[in-house]
N, C-alpha and C positions, 0 to 999 in steps of 0.2 A: 656051369656056370653062366657063359659068355652070350645065354639066349635073356637072359636074362637082365643084361645091357645090347640096344642099342647104340652106338656109337656113329655113327653116318647117318648124318644129318639131315630129319625126315624133315618136306614140309606139311607145318602142321597149324599152318595160317589158318585156315578156314575154321577152325575151334572157336564156340563159345564160351568168354571165363566169367563165371559168376562170380561175384565175390564175397567173400566168407571172414567177417569177422575175425582176428587173432584175440583168441581167447583167453590167452595168455598175460596181455598185460601190455605187451610191447609194442612201438610202433608198427602201422604195416595192416596189409590182412593176407589174405588167404587164395589165391583166384581155382576158381572145380568148374571145370567139362563135365559134359558126356557127351558119344556117339551110341547108334546101334546099331552092330552089323550080325545079319544072319538070327534078329530075336534077342540077341543077347548085348547086354549095355559093357561098354566098356569105358571106365571112369580116368580122369585127366584129374592132375593135381601138379599148381606150380609150388613152389618156396616161398618167404616170405615178396610180399610187394608192396614198392608204395612207388608211383607217380612219380618224384620228387629222385626215389637212388633205382629204381627198377626193379628188380629179382634178385632178391643176394638171401645169401643160409643153405643150408643144409639140410632142412627136412625133406625135401623128394631123396637122395640117397638115405638121411638117416631109415626112412622109412625100409629102404633097400635089405640095409647091416639087419634090420629087429626082423624082416624078414628069415635073412640068413637064419639069426641065432635064432629065431624062435623053432626053426630047423631042426644044426643042432639040438636043442631039447626037446624037442620031439612033440613038441604042442598044436594044437589044431590053430591054421593062420592062413588069414589071407595073405595071397602072395600078391607082388609087387616087381615090375618093369622099369628098367631108368633111360631115357627113350631122351637120345641129343637131339635138337629139334627146334624150328623158326616156328615162332609164334605172334599174332595180332593181337595186342592189347591196346584200346583206344585208337586208332587207326598207327599205331607203333610198330615197328616190330623186334624183337629179342632172336638170337642165340640162344637155348641155354639147357639145361636139366628139367625133367619134368616124371614124375612118376605115373603111371595106369596099372590102373586093376580090373578084373571082370568083376560080373557083377555076381554075386555068392549064395545071392537067391537062385532054390531050385524052381522048377515051372509048379506054378499055383501057390506058391508064396506070398508073403504081400508082409511087407516090414512094418515095423513101428520100433521108437526109440526108447528102451528099458525106461528110464527117470518118466518116461508118460504113462508106459504099460502100468506100470511100479503103481500109478498115483488110479489107476484104473480098480487094478484088481487087490491092491493091498488090505490086510487085515488090520483096525485100527490100533494105532501101537505097536506097528510091525516097519523095523527099519530096515532100507535097502537093501541090507545084507545080509538078516534073519527070512525074507522072501526070495530072495536068491535061492537059500539054503532049502525051503518050504516048497521052491517051484524044483527040486533035484539037481540045483546049479553050480552045490557048490565044489564041486571042483574045478571045473574051472573058473571062480572067482579067488580060488585060493592060488591057483596056476597064473593068473592077472596078477592078485596081488603083488610075486616072485617076481615079474618079468618086469614089472611098474616101476619097483624097483633097482632091478638091475638095471637096468638101461636107463632108472629118473626119468619115469615118462610122467611128466606134468601135466596131460590133460588128459585124462580117464573122467571123461562128463559124462555124463547119462546121455547125452546121445552119441557119444564113442562108444557104447557096448547098442549093438539093435535085438529086437526078439524078432524071432521069423516063423509065423504061423501057418498055417496049409489048412483052413475051415473044411474043405471037404475032404482029406485024408486024418484031419485030429490032431495034426504033428503042432508041438510049437518048441522051437529049440533058441539058442542064443547065436547069436550070429562068429564064425570063426575070427578073432583078435584082430583087430584094424587098427589103422592110424591113430601112428606110432612118430611122427616125424617129430614133435616136441619134447623130444630127446636128448639123453647125450650133452652137448654142449652149445645146443643150438641159439641161445643166447647172446653167445661171445658170437663177437665180430668183425677179430680182425688174428691174428697166430700167437698177440703178445697175450691176451685176454686167456684163449684157449690154454698155453704153458702154465700164466699162472692159474687155472683153475684147479678147485678141490674137488679131484672122482667123485670124496665122502662130504662134500654136504648136504648138510637136509636141507635143499630144499620146497621150501612151501609148491603145494602139486594141487590139483582138484584131482578127487578118487568121491564118484557120489555113492560109492559102498562102503567109502573108509570114512578117511580125516585127510587132514593138509601137510603129511606128513610117510612119506613110503615109506619111511624104514619104523615111521611106529605101526603103520596097517601086515606090516610083516604079525605084530602079534594078534591077529584077527585067522590067522591060520591055525586051526589047533595043528595039535606036537600032529595029533593020526594025522597029518596030513603034509608036514613037514617033509616033501619026499628032499633026501641028498640028490643034488645030483652031481656028475662030474667035474672034476679037477679041466679047467677046461685047456684045448693042446696045441701044440705048433699049429697042428691037420685043422682041428677047427679058427685059428687066426687067419692060416690060404684060404678057408673056406670064402668065411666071413667078409673080405675086404679084396677077394678075388676078382681080376681085371678092375678094379678102383684104381691105379695107379692114374695121375693128371688128372685127375676127378678131382680124388679129396687129399687134399694135402696127407704125406707121410707121417709129420707131428702129428696132426687130428687123426689118426688110423690108429697111431701110441697112444694117445688121449680115451681114444674110446675105448684101448683090451684096459691097458689099467686100472679103468671102473669098472670095467665086467669081472678081471682078477680081483683087485682088491672088493669091489660090493660083495662075490662070491665066498670069498673069504669069511668075512662079515657074517654072510648067510648060513655058512658052516657052522660059523659059531656057534648065532643063531638056536640052528636046528638043538646044538646038546641043554640048553637051557633049559629049565621045570618051571 
């Protein structure tokens, strides 16, 4: 997995960062950039940023951890790289970690946010989740609800799901799962807050196809789709946190591991309910 982390500092001061408001309600914003090479786009994303504090938080690292977790679970998703880099924002230079991902569109495909597509194509009185089921995306949505519960993803709004269309080939699909930065303990500002955090707290979330509780959203998964997943193993932990020493504090890793295991236990018991 070492190729997923580029520790040698890269000069990315040429990137042009665009401000994206933090939709979680916390102070700050997220900055994004894009480059194109050989006709393929590469997207870059920073953790939280404001002009006073600079760049702070672990959102970019959360993307890599979620990427690895989804690999363990065998769920299609966007792959991320973690890069140590020098960047420039408003003429000020920072050395920081950022994440990068490739464009998930295939040649000939265009993209549209799911909430926009839903408004264009829904039937009268049809809910977002019923619309997705009618479109044949039920398995995708149910896997997403499980993942978002396990990692406490708090930002699955309608633009964090994208519809990919190829009009010439007449194909339509949902993009691989992406954008998991606002998960785990992203709102904790220091190790003391992380230590005190309740891994089972039912914090409010944004979920376009469900409600504002990741725990309650599990009830949207029909019994026949409540697939059991194996308990996480020591090898899974090694894989998920590989080469993050010195990047993510060990206590933070321990807390994430506690969250994954406690929430897995909850889901196991949930699968037995009728």
